[in-house]
C-alpha positions as CSV (number, residue, x, y, z in Angstrom):
1,X,161.5,113.2,110.8
2,X,159.2,115.4,108.7
3,X,161.8,118.2,108.6
4,X,164.4,115.8,107.3
5,X,162.1,114.6,104.5
6,X,161.4,118.2,103.5
7,X,165.1,119.2,103.4
8,X,165.7,116.1,101.3
9,X,163.1,117.4,98.9
10,X,164.8,120.8,98.8
11,X,168.2,119.3,98.2
12,X,166.8,117.2,95.4
13,X,165.4,120.3,93.7
14,X,168.9,121.9,93.7
15,X,170.6,118.7,92.7
16,X,168.4,118.2,89.7
17,X,168.5,121.8,88.7
18,X,172.3,121.8,88.8
19,X,172.3,118.6,86.7
20,X,170.3,120.3,83.9
21,X,167.2,118.2,84.5
22,X,165.0,121.0,85.8
23,X,164.9,124.5,84.2
24,X,163.3,127.5,85.8
25,X,160.0,126.4,87.4
26,X,159.7,123.2,85.4
27,X,158.9,119.9,87.0
28,X,157.7,119.1,90.5
29,X,158.8,117.0,93.5
30,X,156.9,115.6,96.5
31,X,157.2,113.5,99.6
32,X,154.8,111.6,101.7
33,X,155.0,112.7,105.3
34,X,154.6,110.5,108.4
35,X,151.3,112.3,109.2
36,X,149.9,111.2,105.8
37,X,150.1,114.6,104.2
38,X,151.9,115.2,100.9
39,X,154.4,118.0,100.7
40,X,155.0,119.3,97.2
41,X,156.9,122.0,95.4
42,X,154.9,125.1,94.6
43,X,153.6,126.3,91.3
44,X,155.7,128.9,89.5
45,X,158.8,128.9,91.7
46,X,162.2,128.1,90.2
47,X,163.4,124.8,91.7
48,X,166.8,126.3,92.5
49,X,165.0,128.9,94.7
50,X,162.4,126.9,96.5
51,X,162.5,127.4,100.3
52,X,160.9,125.4,103.1
53,X,158.1,127.9,103.6
54,X,157.2,127.7,99.8
55,X,156.2,124.1,100.0
56,X,152.6,123.2,99.6
57,X,150.8,120.5,101.7
58,X,147.9,118.4,100.6
59,X,145.8,115.5,101.8
60,X,145.9,112.3,99.9
61,X,142.5,113.0,98.3
62,X,143.9,116.3,96.9
63,X,142.5,118.7,99.4
64,X,145.0,121.6,99.7
65,X,146.0,122.3,103.3
66,X,148.4,125.1,102.6
67,X,150.4,126.7,99.8
68,X,150.0,126.6,96.0
69,X,150.9,123.1,94.8
70,X,151.9,122.2,91.3
71,X,149.2,122.1,88.7
72,X,150.5,118.7,87.8
73,X,149.7,117.2,91.2
74,X,147.3,114.7,89.7
75,X,150.1,112.3,88.8
76,X,151.7,112.5,92.2
77,X,148.3,111.8,93.9
78,X,147.6,108.9,91.5
79,X,150.9,107.3,92.6
80,X,150.5,107.9,96.3
81,X,146.9,106.7,96.3
82,X,147.7,103.5,94.3
83,X,151.1,102.6,95.7
84,X,151.4,102.6,99.5
85,X,155.2,102.1,99.4
86,X,155.7,105.3,97.3
87,X,157.3,107.9,99.6
88,X,158.8,110.3,97.2
89,X,158.2,111.4,93.6
90,X,160.3,113.4,91.1
91,X,158.9,114.7,87.8
92,X,161.6,116.5,85.8
93,X,162.3,117.4,82.1
94,X,165.4,115.4,81.1
95,X,166.2,116.7,77.6
96,X,167.4,113.6,75.9
97,X,164.8,111.3,77.4
98,X,162.1,113.7,76.1
99,X,163.8,113.8,72.7
100,X,163.4,110.0,72.3
101,X,159.6,110.3,72.8
102,X,159.5,113.2,70.2
103,X,161.6,111.5,67.5
104,X,160.3,108.0,68.1
105,X,156.6,108.2,69.0
106,X,156.1,104.6,68.1
107,X,158.3,103.4,71.0
108,X,156.5,101.8,74.0
109,X,159.7,101.8,76.1
110,X,163.3,103.1,76.0
111,X,165.2,100.6,73.8
112,X,167.7,99.6,76.5
113,X,168.2,95.9,75.9
114,X,171.9,96.6,75.2
115,X,172.7,98.1,78.6
116,X,173.1,95.7,81.5
117,X,173.1,98.5,84.0
118,X,169.6,99.6,83.0
119,X,168.1,96.1,83.4
120,X,169.8,95.6,86.8
121,X,169.0,99.1,88.1
122,X,165.5,99.8,86.7
123,X,164.3,96.9,84.7
124,X,162.4,98.3,81.8
125,X,161.7,102.0,81.3
126,X,158.2,102.4,79.7
127,X,156.9,105.4,77.8
128,X,153.6,106.6,79.1
129,X,151.1,108.0,76.5
130,X,151.0,111.8,76.3
131,X,148.6,113.7,78.6
132,X,148.0,117.4,78.4
133,X,149.9,119.0,81.3
134,X,147.8,119.9,84.3
135,X,144.9,117.5,83.4
136,X,143.6,114.5,85.3
137,X,144.9,112.3,82.4
138,X,148.3,112.9,83.8
139,X,147.3,110.6,86.7
140,X,145.0,108.2,84.9
141,X,147.5,107.5,82.1
142,X,150.0,106.3,84.8
143,X,147.7,103.7,86.4
144,X,148.4,100.8,83.9
145,X,152.1,101.1,84.8
146,X,151.7,101.0,88.6
147,X,153.1,99.6,90.7
148,X,155.3,97.5,88.4
149,X,157.4,100.5,87.1
150,X,159.1,103.2,89.2
151,X,160.9,104.9,86.4
152,X,159.0,106.2,83.3
153,X,159.2,108.6,80.4
154,X,156.1,110.8,80.0
155,X,155.7,111.1,76.2
156,X,156.5,114.6,74.9
157,X,156.8,115.9,78.4
158,X,159.4,114.6,80.8
159,X,160.4,111.9,83.1
160,X,158.9,110.5,86.3
161,X,160.4,108.4,89.1
162,X,158.9,107.3,92.4
163,X,160.7,105.6,95.2
164,X,160.7,104.7,98.9
165,X,162.8,107.8,99.6
166,X,163.8,110.9,97.8
167,X,167.3,109.7,96.9
168,X,165.9,106.8,95.0
169,X,163.5,109.1,93.1
170,X,166.1,111.7,92.3
171,X,168.8,109.1,91.4
172,X,166.3,107.4,89.0
173,X,165.8,110.7,87.2
174,X,169.6,111.1,86.8
175,X,169.9,107.6,85.5
176,X,167.1,108.1,83.0
177,X,168.9,111.0,81.3
178,X,172.3,109.2,81.3
179,X,170.8,106.2,79.7
180,X,168.9,108.2,77.1
181,X,172.1,110.1,76.3
182,X,174.1,106.9,75.8
183,X,171.4,105.4,73.6
184,X,171.2,108.6,71.5
185,X,175.0,108.5,71.0
186,X,174.8,104.8,70.1
187,X,172.1,105.6,67.5
188,X,174.4,108.2,66.0
189,X,177.2,105.6,65.7
190,X,175.0,103.1,63.9
191,X,172.5,101.8,66.4
192,X,172.6,100.1,69.7
193,X,173.0,96.3,69.5
194,X,171.0,94.2,71.9
195,X,172.4,91.7,74.3
196,X,171.9,88.0,73.5
197,X,168.7,86.2,74.6
198,X,170.7,84.2,77.2
199,X,172.3,87.4,78.6
200,X,169.0,89.2,78.9
201,X,167.5,86.2,80.7
202,X,170.3,86.1,83.2
203,X,170.2,89.8,83.8
204,X,166.5,89.8,84.3
205,X,166.8,87.0,86.8
206,X,169.4,89.1,88.7
207,X,167.0,92.0,88.6
208,X,164.2,89.9,90.1
209,X,166.5,89.1,93.0
210,X,167.4,92.8,93.5
211,X,163.7,93.7,93.8
212,X,161.7,96.7,92.4
213,X,163.8,99.5,93.8
214,X,165.7,101.9,91.5
215,X,169.5,101.6,92.2
């Protein structure tokens, strides 16, 4: 079981790199193992090149068992410590999603009320206030958004998605960039127009029936 989870993590590294969501050694991925340890991508290794033996292992309190885990591990640990159902986490650097937080710093969430798929697949996509990379604030800034939100933009930094398995977390990151790209193009064409109040109410009721997972 543990080996399967680790290979899923490696596959996600390559999948996200190939999709342009991870460049060089940017970003970090992790999974919660059945023995309670956290396996995480190492610091400074390009995601397309990470091998099984490169992965670091930590205890839930942050104690390093082996390897050299990402310097941004605080946000992974904050999620695992706060949300028992979190089994996998992806932090990547989706370009268009980041650009929204750079160009529109006043936004508290991605303005996706015109896209039914976003509401059904993810609910809202909040923008977490900026934290200096590698600091404890990367974890503490997330806490107000947990466990209600699984897919988030980290202001001026990247995207973050947690899920009950790696496919959910990686798929959420792919969806984030696609949505951000659609909205950017809509802005260029004159601005995205929201759905009606009645349509939004119906879609959010459907989302409530689907549950919290990212689809």
